Phi, psi and omega in degrees: 000132181285169180271343180279138179236142177282149175291149180285341180158180179290150178243160178216162180259135172242151179241132178236136174274124179229159176302145183299331179293324178291320177299317179298320178298317180294325178296317178294315180298319179300315180297315180297318180295315179299316179298330180270359177088021180248162180249099181296326179300319178296322179293317179294319178300317178299317179295319178294324178297315178296321179297316179298317179295317180297316179295317178299315179297318180295317178295322177297317178297318179297317179298315180296319179294321179297318178298320180292320180295321181279006179075016181242049181304129181232153174285116185297329179291323177293318182296321182292330181285338183281000000 
């Protein structure tokens, strides 16, 4: 196995407004993680990925329930393909 690894894909920067106390906590955590040989950014990325999937799933369920409530029950797989 070679030492070179392919990138997983293109990356982009997002900005979130958070309380300054939370930012300070992340700065301390980042330093501690780096000192211990860990990548806090990778951990945060993993958490954000799980959050995005959870939010998407919840919104999909809400949409599906709304269709059922309005008497317009639809097959969600068919709807997603359109």
